[in-house]
C-alpha positions in Angstrom: -15.8 22.1 -5.9 -13.2 21.7 -8.5 -13.9 19.2 -11.4 -11.6 16.0 -11.6 -10.5 14.8 -15.1 -10.7 11.1 -16.0 -7.1 10.4 -15.1 -7.5 11.9 -11.7 -5.7 15.2 -12.5 -7.1 18.7 -12.0 -8.0 20.8 -14.9 -5.7 23.7 -15.8 -6.6 27.0 -14.2 -8.8 29.1 -16.3 -7.4 32.1 -18.4 -7.5 35.3 -16.2 -8.3 37.3 -19.3 -11.3 35.1 -19.9 -12.3 35.3 -16.3 -12.3 39.1 -16.6 -15.1 39.1 -19.2 -17.2 36.8 -17.0 -19.8 38.0 -14.6 -18.9 38.0 -10.8 -21.0 34.9 -10.2 -19.3 32.9 -12.8 -15.8 34.1 -11.6 -16.6 33.0 -8.0 -17.7 29.6 -9.2 -14.3 29.0 -10.8 -12.0 30.8 -8.4 -10.7 28.9 -5.4 -10.5 32.1 -3.3 -10.3 35.8 -3.3 -7.4 37.8 -2.0 -7.9 41.5 -1.3 -10.9 41.3 -3.6 -9.1 39.8 -6.5 -10.0 36.2 -7.7 -7.5 33.5 -7.0 -7.6 30.6 -9.5 -4.7 28.5 -8.1 -3.2 28.0 -4.6 0.5 29.4 -4.3 3.1 26.8 -4.4 5.1 28.2 -1.5 2.0 28.6 0.7 2.8 27.3 4.4 0.2 27.1 7.1 1.7 26.6 10.7 0.1 23.9 12.7 -1.0 26.4 15.4 -2.5 29.0 13.0 -5.9 28.0 14.0 -7.1 27.1 17.4 -10.5 26.4 18.5 -11.4 26.6 22.3 -14.6 25.0 23.2 -14.4 26.1 26.9 -12.4 28.5 28.8 -11.4 27.7 32.3 -9.7 29.7 34.9 -8.0 26.9 36.7 -8.0 23.3 37.7 -10.9 23.9 40.2 -12.9 25.7 37.5 -12.3 22.6 35.1 -13.2 20.1 37.8 -16.5 21.9 38.8 -17.4 22.2 35.1 -17.1 18.4 34.7 -19.2 17.8 38.0 -22.0 20.2 37.1 -22.1 19.2 33.4 -23.0 15.7 34.3 -25.2 16.6 37.3 -22.9 14.6 39.9 -23.6 15.1 43.6 -20.6 17.3 44.7 -20.8 15.7 48.1 -20.3 12.3 46.5 -18.0 12.7 43.5 -17.4 9.6 41.3 -13.7 10.1 41.1 -13.0 7.5 38.5 -15.2 9.1 35.9 -14.2 12.6 36.7 -10.5 11.8 36.8 -10.7 10.1 33.4 -12.3 13.1 31.7 -10.1 15.5 33.6 -7.0 13.7 32.2 -8.3 13.7 28.7 -8.6 17.5 28.9 -5.3 17.9 30.4 -3.7 15.8 27.6 -5.1 18.2 25.1 -3.7 21.3 26.6 -0.3 19.5 27.3 0.3 19.2 23.7 0.1 22.9 23.1 1.1 24.5 26.4 3.1 22.6 28.9 3.4 25.4 31.4 -0.3 25.8 31.5 -0.7 21.9 31.8 1.6 21.9 34.9 -1.1 23.4 37.2 -3.7 21.0 35.8 -1.4 18.0 36.3 -1.0 18.9 40.1 -4.8 18.7 40.5 -4.7 15.4 38.5 -2.1 13.9 40.8 -4.4 15.0 43.8 -7.3 13.3 42.3 -5.4 10.0 41.7 -4.1 10.1 45.4 -7.5 10.7 46.7 -9.0 7.8 44.7 -6.1 5.5 45.9 -6.8 6.4 49.5 -10.5 5.5 48.9 -9.4 2.0 47.6 -7.4 1.4 50.6 -9.2 0.0 53.9 -9.9 3.0 56.2 -8.0 3.2 59.5 -9.7 4.1 62.7 -8.4 6.8 64.8 -7.1 6.2 68.4 -10.5 7.4 69.8 -12.4 4.9 67.7 -14.0 7.6 65.4 -14.9 7.1 61.9 -12.1 8.2 59.5 -12.7 11.2 57.4 -13.7 11.0 53.8 -10.5 11.6 51.6 -12.8 13.7 49.3 -13.8 16.1 52.1 -11.0 18.7 51.6 -11.6 18.6 47.9 -15.4 19.1 48.4 -14.7 21.9 50.7 -12.5 23.7 48.2 -15.0 23.1 45.3 -18.0 24.5 47.2 -15.9 27.7 48.4 -14.7 28.2 44.8 -18.3 28.0 43.5 -19.6 30.4 46.0 -16.9 33.0 45.1 -17.6 32.4 41.4 -21.3 33.0 41.7 -20.7 36.0 43.9 -18.3 37.4 41.2 -20.9 36.6 38.5 -23.5 38.6 40.6 -21.2 41.6 41.0 -20.3 41.6 37.3 -24.0 41.5 36.4 -24.4 44.9 38.4 -24.5 48.0 36.2 -21.1 49.8 36.3 -20.5 53.5 35.7 -18.6 53.9 32.6 -19.3 50.5 31.2 -23.1 50.1 31.3 -24.1 53.7 31.6 -22.7 57.1 31.8 -23.6 59.9 34.2 -25.4 62.8 32.4 -24.6 66.3 33.4 -26.8 69.2 32.4 -26.1 72.8 33.1 -29.2 75.0 33.4 -28.8 78.9 33.6 -31.4 80.4 35.9 -32.1 84.1 35.8 -34.2 84.1 38.9 -33.2 86.0 42.1 -31.2 83.8 44.3 -33.0 82.4 47.4 -31.1 82.5 50.7 -31.4 79.5 53.0 -33.5 79.9 56.1 -31.8 80.5 59.4 -32.8 78.3 62.4 -32.9 79.5 66.1 -30.1 77.1 67.0 -27.8 78.7 64.4 -28.5 82.2 65.7 -27.7 81.1 69.2 -24.4 79.6 68.1 -23.6 82.9 66.4 -24.3 84.9 69.3 -22.2 82.7 71.6 -19.3 83.0 69.1 -19.6 87.0 69.3 -19.6 86.8 73.1 -16.6 84.6 73.2 -14.7 87.1 70.9 -15.8 89.8 73.2 -14.3 88.2 76.3 -10.9 87.9 74.5 -10.6 91.8 74.3 -12.0 92.7 77.6 -9.9 94.6 80.2 -8.7 93.2 83.4 -8.0 95.2 86.5 -5.1 93.9 88.5 -4.9 94.9 92.2 -1.8 94.8 94.4 -2.1 92.6 97.3 0.6 92.5 100.3 1.3 88.7 100.7 4.2 87.4 102.8 6.0 84.2 101.9 7.3 83.9 105.5 3.7 84.3 106.9 2.5 81.4 104.7 5.4 79.3 105.7 4.3 79.7 109.3 0.7 78.9 108.3 1.7 75.8 106.7 3.7 74.5 109.7 0.8 75.3 111.9 -1.5 73.0 109.7 1.0 70.2 109.9 1.4 70.4 113.8 0.1 67.3 115.4 -0.7 65.4 112.0 1.4 62.6 110.6 0.8 63.7 107.2 -1.5 65.9 104.9 -2.5 65.8 101.5 -0.8 68.2 99.2 -4.1 69.7 98.0 -5.5 70.4 101.5 -2.7 72.9 102.1 -4.2 75.4 99.7 -7.0 77.8 100.5 -8.5 78.1 97.0 -11.4 80.3 98.2 -8.9 83.3 98.7 -7.9 83.6 95.1 -5.0 82.6 92.8 -2.5 84.8 94.3 -2.8 83.2 97.8 -2.5 79.9 96.2 0.8 80.8 94.4 2.3 82.3 97.6 1.3 79.1 99.5 3.1 77.0 96.8 6.3 79.2 97.1 6.0 78.7 100.9 6.0 75.0 100.5 8.9 75.0 98.1 10.8 77.2 100.7 10.0 74.9 103.5 11.2 71.9 101.5 14.4 73.5 100.5 15.1 74.2 104.3 14.3 70.6 105.0 11.5 71.5 107.3 9.0 69.4 105.2 9.1 66.1 103.5 7.1 65.6 100.3 6.6 62.0 99.4 4.7 60.0 96.7 4.3 56.2 96.5 4.4 56.0 92.7 3.7 58.0 89.5 0.4 59.7 89.5 -0.3 58.7 93.1 -1.4 61.2 95.7 1.3 63.6 97.1 1.6 63.8 101.0 3.4 66.4 103.1 4.6 66.0 106.6 6.9 67.6 109.1 10.7 66.6 108.7 11.8 64.2 111.3 14.4 65.7 113.7 16.0 63.4 116.1 16.3 64.5 119.7 
């Protein structure tokens, strides 16, 4: 601390040349500060310190709900029965502090303050019963619900943040070991051998030879057979007109015979709706 003269004035600064001959402890005792390692014996006359050069934040809040929850938990208030008068008073005192420095940040907190005042005013008014005669809902119910949900999310986020994270709390180690031993092949199960054999058989079937024989099939003959099947019947299912046991060639010729009969208007092919059964009947010929 600097010594004050009898007339109240500060003593003149010491001679720098004299201070250079003194030990460091003596220099620090008479210097007001050190700037870049050099002793400073007098404050600069043009020194200006802006008002917001130093700010001290005692608590950091992420929003109005965070501040409100902090005030409730700090004083061990029951969150289901919040004393709004005390909480609102402390809340407004904090908002007043941040409003002096950051008006944009305070606007969000002012909205919550207005909500607290509104809830308190609703609690002072006599409650109104509903048309069914039920008890009115507590004006604090919605605020309590939001506070409980926010606290649950905050605790869950804290638990997630406490979990070890790759790249932040630990790193994955990778070690490469060169082994000069003979490679060991994996064991082959019986199911894998069976699947490999089935794949070989399937490829063999793709390249096998087919012997195609020539059969004498008459479209006119099958047209007559289809007409005989429909004689005396109101209708028949399209599938019932094919003899699948005689091979693919007979089925193809029968289908061509049906098309030819339909073209000559000797048959009628009908269907009630899409994907419904197809019916075939003899064409109606008026007498």
